[in-house]
C-alpha positions in Angstrom: 0.0 0.0 0.0 1.1 3.5 -0.8 1.9 5.7 2.3 -0.6 8.3 3.0 0.8 11.8 1.9 1.6 14.2 4.6 -0.7 17.2 4.7 0.7 20.7 4.5 0.1 22.9 7.5 -2.6 25.4 6.6 -0.9 28.3 8.4 2.2 27.9 6.2 0.1 28.2 3.1 -1.7 31.3 4.4 1.6 32.9 5.5 3.1 32.4 2.0 0.0 33.8 0.2 -0.3 36.8 2.5 3.4 37.6 2.2 3.4 37.5 -1.6 0.3 39.7 -1.7 1.6 42.2 0.7 5.1 42.6 -0.8 3.5 42.8 -4.3 1.2 45.6 -3.1 4.2 47.5 -1.6 6.2 47.2 -4.8 3.3 48.2 -7.1 2.4 51.2 -4.9 6.0 52.5 -4.9 6.3 52.1 -8.6 3.0 53.9 -9.3 3.8 56.7 -6.9 7.3 57.2 -8.3 6.0 57.4 -11.8 3.3 59.8 -10.9 -0.2 58.3 -11.4 -0.7 57.6 -7.7 -1.1 60.4 -5.2 0.9 60.5 -2.0 -2.0 60.2 0.5 -3.4 57.1 -1.2 0.1 55.7 -1.7 0.9 56.0 2.0 -2.3 54.2 2.9 -1.7 51.4 0.5 1.9 51.0 1.7 0.7 51.0 5.3 -1.7 48.1 4.4 1.1 46.3 2.6 3.5 46.5 5.6 0.7 45.5 8.0 0.0 42.5 5.9 3.7 41.6 5.8 3.9 41.8 9.5 0.8 39.5 9.9 2.3 37.0 7.4 5.4 36.9 9.5 3.4 36.1 12.6 1.4 33.4 10.9 4.7 32.0 9.6 6.0 31.7 13.1 2.8 29.7 14.1 3.4 27.5 11.1 7.0 27.0 12.2 6.0 25.7 15.6 3.4 23.4 14.1 5.8 21.9 11.6 8.4 21.5 14.2 6.1 19.7 16.6 4.1 17.5 14.1 6.5 17.0 11.3 4.0 17.9 8.7 4.8 19.4 5.3 4.9 23.1 4.5 8.4 24.2 5.3 8.9 25.8 1.9 5.8 27.9 2.1 6.6 28.8 5.7 10.1 30.0 4.7 8.6 32.3 2.1 6.1 33.6 4.6 9.0 34.4 7.0 11.6 35.7 4.6 9.6 38.0 2.4 8.4 40.2 5.3 11.9 40.5 6.6 13.2 41.6 3.2 10.3 44.2 2.9 11.1 45.7 6.3 14.9 45.6 6.0 15.1 48.6 3.7 12.9 51.1 5.6 14.2 50.0 9.0 17.8 50.4 7.9 17.1 53.8 6.3 15.4 55.1 9.4 18.1 53.8 11.7 20.8 55.6 9.6 19.0 58.9 9.9 17.8 58.9 13.5 20.4 61.6 14.4 18.8 64.1 12.0 16.5 66.8 13.5 12.8 66.0 13.4 11.8 68.7 11.0 10.5 68.9 7.4 11.1 72.5 6.5 14.7 73.9 6.1 15.8 77.4 5.0 19.0 79.5 4.8 17.2 82.4 6.4 15.2 81.4 9.5 14.5 85.0 10.5 12.8 85.9 7.2 12.4 82.7 5.2 11.3 82.9 1.5 7.5 82.3 1.2 5.7 80.0 -1.1 3.2 81.8 -3.4 2.5 79.6 -6.5 3.2 76.4 -4.6 1.0 77.4 -1.7 -2.0 76.3 -3.8 -0.6 72.9 -4.4 0.0 72.4 -0.6 -3.7 72.6 0.2 -4.5 69.4 2.1 -0.8 68.8 2.8 1.7 70.4 5.1 1.1 74.1 5.7 2.9 76.5 3.3 4.0 79.0 6.1 7.3 78.5 7.9 6.7 76.5 11.2 8.5 79.1 13.3 11.2 79.4 16.0 11.0 75.7 17.1 12.1 74.5 13.7 14.8 77.3 13.5 16.4 76.1 16.7 16.4 72.5 15.6 17.9 73.4 12.3 20.6 75.5 14.0 21.7 72.5 16.0 21.4 69.9 13.2 22.4 71.9 10.1 24.6 74.8 11.2 26.2 75.0 7.8 23.1 76.1 6.0 23.5 79.8 5.3 22.8 82.3 2.6 25.1 82.4 -0.4 26.6 85.9 -1.0 28.1 86.5 -4.5 30.3 89.4 -5.6 28.1 89.7 -8.7 25.2 91.8 -9.8 21.8 90.6 -8.9 21.0 90.0 -12.6 24.0 87.7 -12.9 23.0 85.9 -9.7 19.5 85.3 -11.0 20.9 83.8 -14.2 23.3 81.6 -12.2 20.3 80.2 -10.2 18.3 79.5 -13.4 21.3 77.7 -14.9 21.7 75.6 -11.6 18.1 74.6 -11.7 18.4 73.5 -15.3 21.4 71.4 -14.5 19.7 69.9 -11.4 16.6 69.1 -13.5 14.2 70.5 -11.0 10.8 71.4 -12.3 10.4 75.2 -12.2 6.8 76.1 -11.3 7.0 79.9 -11.1 9.6 82.6 -11.7 9.1 86.1 -10.5 11.5 88.5 -12.3 13.7 91.0 -10.6 11.9 94.0 -9.3 12.6 97.1 -7.2 14.7 100.2 -7.5 18.2 100.4 -9.0 20.1 99.9 -5.8 18.1 96.8 -4.6 16.2 94.3 -6.6 14.4 91.1 -5.5 13.4 88.0 -7.5 12.0 84.6 -6.7 11.9 81.2 -8.3 9.7 78.3 -7.1 10.5 74.7 -8.1 9.6 71.1 -7.3 11.8 68.1 -6.7 11.1 64.4 -5.9 13.1 62.0 -3.7 15.0 59.5 -5.6 13.5 56.1 -4.6 10.0 56.7 -3.3 9.3 59.9 -5.2 8.0 62.1 -2.3 7.3 65.7 -3.5 9.4 68.5 -1.9 8.8 72.2 -2.7 11.6 74.8 -3.1 11.6 78.5 -3.2 14.7 80.7 -4.0 15.0 84.4 -3.3 17.6 86.5 -5.1 18.2 90.0 -3.9 21.0 92.6 -4.2 22.3 95.4 -6.3 24.9 96.1 -9.1 27.9 94.7 -7.2 26.6 92.1 -4.6 23.8 89.6 -4.5 22.4 87.3 -1.8 20.7 84.0 -2.4 18.4 82.5 0.1 16.5 79.2 -0.4 13.9 77.1 1.4 13.0 73.4 0.9 9.9 71.9 2.6 8.3 68.4 2.4 4.8 68.5 1.0 3.9 65.4 3.1 5.3 63.9 6.2 6.6 65.2 9.5 10.2 64.0 9.2 12.3 64.5 6.1 15.3 62.4 7.2 17.7 65.2 6.2 16.5 65.3 2.5 15.7 69.0 2.5 19.0 70.0 4.0 20.8 67.9 1.5 18.8 69.5 -1.4 19.7 73.0 -0.3 23.4 72.1 0.0 23.3 70.6 -3.5 21.6 73.8 -4.9 24.1 76.2 -3.3 27.0 74.1 -4.3 25.8 74.1 -7.9 25.3 77.9 -7.9 28.8 78.4 -6.5 30.2 76.1 -9.1 28.4 78.0 -11.9 29.8 81.3 -10.5 33.3 80.0 -10.4 33.1 78.7 -13.9 31.5 81.9 -15.3 33.6 85.1 -14.9 31.7 88.3 -14.5 33.2 89.7 -17.7 31.7 86.8 -19.7 28.3 87.5 -18.4 28.6 91.2 -19.2 29.9 90.5 -22.7 26.9 88.2 -23.3 24.5 90.9 -22.1 26.2 93.5 -24.4 26.0 91.1 -27.3 22.3 90.5 -26.8 21.4 94.2 -26.4 23.6 95.6 -29.2 23.8 92.8 -31.7 27.3 91.8 -30.8 29.0 94.8 -32.5 30.3 96.4 -29.3 31.5 93.1 -27.8 33.4 92.2 -31.0 35.1 95.6 -31.0 36.1 95.1 -27.4 37.6 91.7 -28.2 39.6 93.1 -31.1 40.9 95.9 -28.9 41.9 93.5 -26.2 43.8 91.3 -28.8 45.6 94.3 -30.1 46.7 95.3 -26.6 47.9 91.8 -25.9 49.8 91.6 -29.1 51.5 94.9 -28.3 52.5 93.7 -24.9 53.9 90.5 -26.3 56.1 92.4 -28.8 57.4 94.7 -26.1 58.2 91.7 -23.9 60.1 90.1 -26.7 62.2 93.3 -27.2 63.1 93.4 -23.5 64.1 89.7 -23.5 62.8 86.7 -21.5 61.6 87.3 -18.0 63.5 85.9 -15.1 62.4 82.4 -13.9 61.9 83.5 -10.3 59.4 86.2 -11.1 55.9 85.8 -9.6 52.7 86.6 -11.3 50.4 89.1 -9.8 46.9 87.9 -9.0 44.5 88.5 -11.8 42.2 91.5 -11.1 38.6 90.9 -10.6 36.3 91.6 -13.5 34.6 95.0 -13.5 31.5 96.2 -15.3 32.0 98.5 -18.3 
């Protein structure tokens, strides 16, 4: 006679099924939210259901483990799936949270806590989400302790040049510009604002950014603010975003001499005739200097070069 087959433990089957369903729900939710069709509130609720289901599958798997160990019945494979999949699903979020527990519990960061830039166009998109106004002194104190390096960026450039540098930095960072308020004010002090949107890399949470550029003909100050649209804790993402923005603007400023920006503006306004004339004159002067240097003979090897003068506006 054939031996009677060993029955599979029911709890092992249910643990496996629930784990597969929960992990699939989490992955599909993350994909749809990252690509855009799924809104953040609904995605958070679906992800919460998925993680709750994964936790329940793990508990059922523990029950199946005890029953299989005590009775010797089949179902070890299904039980293993029901135990391992929830652990894998929780490993990423738990590890990420543990690595960022030392960050301040805030979701709004700015380079000017006394007078932070305000959201105008993006305030309409934040209805039903986090408030658009700056939270206040409590956040400012936590930011001062956690991110003391976040300060305004001051450039020895005209405010028009600084505005162009910020626009170029936003293009290179590939942030979505929502609104751009051109420079306005009197001749000595002008103020402009740019609002943009960025998303976190993996999950795709939406963060709002506003940049304020103010100054005059010789100096400009750039202040920025980044705030999470949803969530109470940003895990340091907003501070990292502001550092990236200011570093990109600083890099653009170092790579673009003030004279180049002025020549470009002159070319655009006067059709390039004046700029070409200036270039020809400069070449002639350089050629004359070179001929005079050749007549005097080679310079001594120990001579030091004087620092290059800063560019001035014509």
